[in-house]
N, C-alpha and C positions, 0 to 999 in steps of 0.2 A: 656396710656401705656398698661394697661391690655387689652383693646379692640384690640389694634394693635397686641399683642401677640396671642390673640385668633384667630384673622384673619390669622396670619402667620401659626398657627397650623392647621387651617382648610385648608389653601392652601397646606401645606405640606402633609396633609392627602389625599387631592384630587389627588395630583401628584403621591403619593405612590399607591393609589387605581388605578389610570389610568395605571400606569406602571404594576401593578399586573394583571389587566385585559388584557393589551396588551400581557403579557407573556402567560397567559392562552389561549388567542385566537391563538397566534402563535403555542403553543404546540398542540392545536387541529388541526390547519392547517397542522402541521408537521406529524400528525399521519400516513397518507398514505405513506410518505417517510420513516418513521421509520419502518413501516411494510415491505416495499420493501427492505430496507437495512438489516433488520433482516433475511429475506429470502435469500438474497445474501450472508450474512455471514455464515448462516447455510450450504448453498451449498458449500461455499469455504472450510469450515472445513471438511464437509463430503467427498469432492472430493480430497483435497490435503493432509490432515493429513495422510491417509493410505500410501501415497508414502513416506513420511518422516519416518514413522514407519518401513516400509519394508526396507528402505535404512539403518536405524540404526541397524537393526537386524544382519547386517554383523559383528558387534562386533568390528570394527576398531575404535580406539579412535581418534576423530577429534579435532585438536587444532586450536586456533585462533591466535597463535603467529605470523605466517606468515602474517596475516592480520594486525597485530599491536594491542596490547591489548587495548590501548587508543582508537584507531579508532573503534575497535569492540564494546567497551563499549559505546562510543558516539552514534554509529549507533543504538544499541539496546535500549539505553535510549530514543532516538528520536522515535523509534518504540513504546516503552511503552507509551510515552506521547500521541502519535497518537491514539493508541488503547484505552487508558483510555478515551480520548475525544469522540471517536466513541461510546463506550459503555455508556458513560454518556448521549450522545444524545439519545440513545435507551431507557434507563431506568430512567434517571433523567435529562430530557432536560433543566429544569430551571437552572441547574448548569453551563451550557455552553451557556446560552442565551446571555451573554455579548459579546461573540465572534461570534455571528451569523451574516451571511450575508443575504442580500435580493436579491434573484435571481428569475427570471421568472419561472413559473411552468414548461414550456417546457424545459428550461435549466436543471432544477433539475431532471426531468424525463429522460433526455438524459443520466444522470449518471447511471441509471439502465441498459441502453443498453450498455454503456461503460464497466460497471462492468461485465456483462454477456459475452461480447466479450473477455475481459481480462481474465476472469476465464477459458474460453474455450481454449485460447492460452496457458495459464499456464498449464492446464490439459494435453494438447497435448505435451508440452515440458517435463513435468514430466514423461509422458508415455514413451517417447523415451529415456529420460535419465536413467530411471530405477534405478539400484543400484548406479549410479554415483552421485546421489543427495547429496549435502552438503549445509550448510548455510554459507560457508566461501570460501576462495580462494584455500584451500587445495584440491589436486587431490587424490582420493582414490587409495590405493595400487593396487586394482584389477580393476581400471578404464578402460573403453573401449572407443574408439573414436566413437563419435556420429555425424552423418551428415545427418540423416534422418528426416522425418516429418518437423516441422517448422525450424529445423536446416539446412535445405537445403537453406533457404533464408536469415537467420540472425544467427549470432553466439550466441546471448543471447536472445532467444525468451521468456525465463522465465522473464527477466527483462522488456521486452516489455509488456507482459501480466500483470505483477505486476503494471506497470505504469498506464495501462488502468484501472485496478481494483482500484488503489488508486484514480485516477481521478474520477471514478464513486462514490467513497465514499465521496470525497470532495463535489461533486455536490449534492448528496443526503442529506448530513448533512448540507450543506450550511454554513460551519463553517470555520472561518479564521485559527484557530489552526490546524485543520485537513489539511487544504491547505498548511500552512507553513511547518508543520512537514512532510507532504507527499513530498513536493518539496525538502526539506532538505534530506530526506531519499534517494530519487532518485538521487540527486546530489552525495551523498556519495557512492552509488552503482556504479555510472558512474566513479567516481574517483578510485574506487577499481578495476574496470574491467581490466585495463592494467596489473596489477599485477596478476590477475587471469589468463589472457591469457598467460603471461610469464610462469606460472606454467604448462600450457597445452603444450606450446612449449617445455619446458624442458622434458615433458613426451613423447610427440608424435612426436617431431622433425619436419622434413620436411613435413610430412603428414598434420600437423596442419598449417604450414606456407602456403602450397598450398590452404588449406581451407580458411585461412584468405584472400588470394589473390582474391578469387572468391565470397566471401560473405561479407556483411556489418556487422558492429558490432551490431547496433540496428535497422537499416533500410536496406531493400533489396538493393543490389547494382544494379544500372541501367546499363545494357550492353551498351557499346559504339556503 
């Protein structure tokens, strides 16, 4: 009996050691992806945060009541979980190893390209939105109608850019949690969009209705 127990302990130790070595090897292999993701996130903060800050300087109090407080809370909680997982991948990858996916290197590196394209689209959208930027369905009191830049082709290029940016993070992290949360966030935004557009119709009337008729919501409208 004693011999059997010792053998069992040895086997358990070998399995634990093998698992630990596997995690260390994966962490080492993930290092280039972590570096690329870190650069992408730094660029995202550097480019997009100033737009939010300038828009907030208008002094108008933005409420989330029109969006629905429960809806807003769930959406932001999902975002928090997503960001926690992304930063865990960057700084403590062993914590998210259990939800890691195995993806080919080429697929993971394509995430960097998607992220860069998504960031570029989002930057252009924010540039043309200017002071109109909000994080909810509310239309600012001093809002102006925008149909220039990427808004010539789709009504919500910011969401398109965000979708590509999220897809890039999913591939670079190769993590199930980031993928599930990203898909959930995008679904929530898509469900929220009709309410957002109704607020724009209420503000701009027929001008926005004509704009809706000639542009797609998330994809460019193909002329007949």
